[in-house]
C-alpha positions as CSV (number, residue, x, y, z in Angstrom):
1,X,76.2,106.7,113.2
2,X,79.5,104.4,111.3
3,X,76.6,102.6,108.6
4,X,75.3,105.9,107.5
5,X,78.9,107.3,106.9
6,X,79.7,104.3,104.7
7,X,76.6,104.6,102.6
8,X,77.2,108.4,102.2
9,X,80.6,106.9,100.8
10,X,79.1,104.3,98.6
11,X,76.7,106.7,96.9
12,X,78.7,109.9,96.6
13,X,81.2,107.6,95.0
14,X,78.7,106.8,92.8
15,X,77.5,109.7,91.4
16,X,79.3,112.1,89.4
17,X,81.3,114.8,91.0
18,X,79.8,117.5,88.5
19,X,77.1,118.2,86.6
20,X,75.7,120.8,84.7
21,X,72.3,121.5,82.6
22,X,70.4,122.1,79.4
23,X,73.0,120.5,76.8
24,X,74.5,118.1,79.4
25,X,77.9,118.0,81.3
26,X,79.2,115.7,83.6
27,X,82.2,114.9,85.1
28,X,83.2,112.1,87.0
29,X,85.3,111.9,90.3
30,X,89.1,111.0,90.1
31,X,90.2,107.1,89.1
32,X,92.4,107.8,92.2
33,X,89.4,108.8,94.5
34,X,87.4,106.5,93.6
35,X,90.3,103.5,94.6
36,X,90.7,105.1,97.7
37,X,87.2,105.1,98.7
38,X,87.0,101.4,97.3
39,X,89.9,100.6,99.8
40,X,88.8,102.6,102.4
41,X,85.4,100.2,102.6
42,X,86.6,97.2,102.2
43,X,89.0,97.9,105.0
44,X,86.5,98.6,107.4
45,X,84.3,95.5,105.7
46,X,87.5,93.5,106.3
47,X,88.1,94.8,110.8
48,X,84.6,93.6,111.1
49,X,85.4,90.3,110.2
50,X,85.2,87.8,113.1
51,X,88.1,85.6,111.8
52,X,91.7,86.4,111.8
53,X,93.6,87.6,108.5
54,X,96.8,86.2,109.4
55,X,97.6,82.9,111.7
56,X,101.2,82.0,112.4
57,X,101.9,78.3,114.2
58,X,105.2,76.9,114.9
59,X,104.6,73.2,113.2
60,X,106.4,70.0,115.4
61,X,106.5,67.0,113.9
62,X,105.8,64.1,115.7
63,X,109.0,62.2,117.0
64,X,111.3,65.5,117.4
65,X,112.4,67.1,120.6
């Protein structure tokens, strides 16, 4: 189900928002909506990654307490 939603978001973002016939009139999705769709899809991809996004460690040089 989640994969179907992801693929439908991709398809809808690539297609025009509105289209008319005969002499042709096409309207794209607003840029803000395209950016939000891209952010959403990238965040889903990052959440599935098996590696850590950020790792914080404490380094202690040898010879110190």
